[in-house]
C-alpha positions in Angstrom: 25.0 13.4 -27.4 26.5 10.0 -27.7 26.4 10.3 -31.5 28.2 13.6 -31.4 30.9 12.4 -29.0 31.4 9.3 -31.2 31.8 11.4 -34.3 34.4 13.6 -32.5 36.3 10.5 -31.5 36.2 9.1 -35.1 37.5 12.5 -36.4 40.3 12.5 -33.9 41.3 8.9 -35.0 41.4 10.0 -38.6 43.7 12.9 -37.8 46.3 10.7 -36.0 49.5 10.1 -38.0 50.3 6.4 -37.5 53.6 5.1 -38.7 53.0 1.9 -40.8 54.3 -1.2 -39.2 57.0 -2.1 -41.8 59.6 -4.7 -40.9 63.1 -3.4 -41.8 64.2 -7.1 -42.2 61.9 -7.5 -45.2 62.9 -4.3 -47.0 65.2 -4.4 -50.1 66.4 -0.9 -51.0 68.5 0.4 -53.9 70.2 3.8 -53.9 72.5 5.7 -56.3 76.1 5.8 -55.0 76.6 9.6 -55.0 73.2 10.1 -53.4 74.0 7.6 -50.7 77.5 9.1 -50.0 76.6 12.7 -49.9 73.0 12.8 -48.6 72.1 9.6 -46.8 75.3 8.2 -45.3 73.8 8.7 -41.8 70.7 6.9 -42.8 72.7 4.0 -44.1 75.0 3.9 -41.1 72.0 3.7 -38.7 70.0 1.1 -40.6 72.7 -1.0 -42.4 72.2 -3.9 -40.0 68.4 -3.6 -40.1 67.7 -3.7 -43.9 67.3 -7.1 -45.5 69.2 -6.0 -48.6 70.9 -2.7 -49.6 72.1 -2.2 -53.1 74.3 0.7 -54.0 75.1 1.3 -57.6 76.7 4.0 -59.8 74.2 3.2 -62.4 70.6 4.3 -61.8 69.5 2.1 -64.8 70.7 -1.0 -62.9 68.6 -0.1 -59.9 65.6 0.4 -62.1 66.1 -3.0 -63.7 66.2 -4.7 -60.3 63.1 -2.7 -59.3 61.3 -3.8 -62.4 62.3 -7.4 -61.8 60.9 -7.3 -58.2 64.3 -7.7 -56.6 64.0 -4.2 -54.9 61.1 -2.8 -52.9 62.2 0.8 -53.2 64.9 2.8 -55.1 66.3 6.3 -54.6 67.6 7.7 -57.9 67.6 10.7 -60.2 64.0 11.4 -61.3 65.1 11.3 -65.0 65.4 7.5 -64.7 61.7 7.1 -64.0 60.9 6.7 -67.7 62.5 3.2 -67.5 60.3 2.1 -64.6 57.7 -0.5 -65.7 54.2 -0.9 -64.2 52.5 1.1 -61.5 54.7 2.9 -59.0 54.6 5.7 -56.4 57.0 8.6 -56.4 58.1 11.0 -53.7 60.3 13.8 -54.7 62.8 14.1 -51.8 64.8 17.2 -52.8 66.4 19.1 -55.7 70.1 19.8 -56.1 72.1 22.1 -58.4 75.5 21.4 -60.0 78.9 23.0 -59.9 82.0 23.0 -62.1 85.0 21.5 -60.3 88.5 22.3 -61.3 92.0 22.5 -59.9 92.4 26.0 -61.3 92.6 28.7 -58.7 90.5 31.9 -58.5 87.3 30.4 -60.0 84.3 32.7 -59.9 81.6 31.8 -57.4 79.2 31.1 -60.3 79.4 30.8 -64.0 77.3 29.7 -67.0 77.7 26.8 -69.4 78.8 29.2 -72.2 81.9 29.9 -70.1 83.0 26.3 -70.2 85.2 24.8 -72.9 83.8 21.4 -73.8 87.3 20.1 -74.9 88.5 20.5 -71.4 85.5 18.7 -69.7 85.6 15.3 -68.3 82.3 13.6 -67.6 80.9 10.2 -66.4 79.9 7.7 -69.1 76.7 8.0 -71.1 74.6 6.0 -68.6 74.6 9.0 -66.3 71.6 11.3 -66.9 73.8 14.4 -66.3 76.3 13.2 -69.0 73.4 12.7 -71.4 72.3 16.3 -70.8 75.8 17.6 -71.4 76.2 15.6 -74.6 73.0 17.2 -75.8 74.0 20.7 -74.7 77.5 20.7 -76.2 76.3 18.6 -79.2 79.7 17.0 -79.6 80.6 13.6 -78.1 84.1 13.9 -79.5 85.1 16.9 -77.3 83.7 15.4 -74.1 86.0 12.8 -72.6 84.3 10.2 -70.5 85.8 8.5 -67.4 83.7 6.0 -65.5 85.7 5.9 -62.2 85.3 8.9 -59.9 88.7 8.6 -58.2 90.5 8.4 -61.5 88.5 11.3 -62.9 89.3 13.5 -59.9 93.0 12.7 -59.9 93.2 13.6 -63.6 91.5 17.0 -62.8 93.9 17.6 -59.9 96.9 17.2 -62.2 95.7 19.0 -65.3 93.5 21.8 -66.6 90.6 19.4 -67.2 87.3 20.2 -65.4 84.2 18.2 -64.5 80.6 18.9 -63.4 79.4 17.4 -60.1 76.3 17.5 -57.9 76.5 20.5 -55.6 76.8 18.7 -52.3 79.5 16.4 -53.7 81.4 19.5 -55.0 81.1 21.2 -51.6 82.4 18.2 -49.7 85.2 17.7 -52.2 86.5 21.3 -52.0 86.2 21.4 -48.2 88.2 18.2 -47.7 90.7 18.5 -50.6 92.1 22.0 -51.2 93.5 21.0 -54.6 90.0 21.6 -56.0 87.8 24.7 -56.5 84.1 24.8 -57.5 81.8 27.3 -59.2 78.0 27.0 -59.1 76.3 26.6 -62.5 73.7 29.2 -63.0 72.0 27.8 -66.1 72.3 24.0 -65.7 69.0 22.5 -64.6 69.0 20.9 -61.1 68.4 17.3 -60.6 65.5 15.9 -58.6 66.1 13.0 -56.3 63.1 10.7 -55.9 62.0 7.7 -53.9 60.1 5.1 -55.9 58.2 2.1 -54.5 55.2 0.0 -55.4 53.2 0.3 -52.2 52.0 3.2 -50.0 53.1 1.7 -46.7 56.7 1.2 -47.9 56.7 4.8 -49.4 55.4 6.4 -46.2 57.7 4.5 -43.9 60.9 5.3 -45.8 59.9 9.0 -46.3 59.6 9.4 -42.6 63.2 8.4 -42.2 64.7 10.1 -45.3 63.3 13.6 -44.6 
């Protein structure tokens, strides 16, 4: 009887979900700017004073470099950047997100395909952006695609011309809700991006996932 009761207790202990005791003051986290702004602004606001170091960058490759150098304990980036990560790492796919065409033209359809887009009227982020790399491969002409590395400038050019751009869906929704100069159409045939959390240790990974989801 004692043995059976002890075994039941051990089984119960194993089934308990215990949050790892990670100290926020020791964590160094990097996150891509548009992911931070449009998906995790509440998380950042709540823990900005707790985290030892928070690095926000428009370049995922810069975050990967600092992760490889041991300057960051965890990074939240587009999954496409994982090919540049060195050594062993853990990945947790947080969510997927589609894309939308953003324009100042009125009466855009609710959805369209890439074949309906004129590449000569498309503004994109510089080549370091994984989405821009995909677009350069799809349209197969870097001469037609104009690149602007500053989001505010890019959007103002679009607001005052017939140029268009492609943005992550949540960013496009927020933009069109807050600024009525812009319209957006979901892209039906552009592959979604996967946002992933990368770290070196399971305790850091589990701890952050519990806050990010």
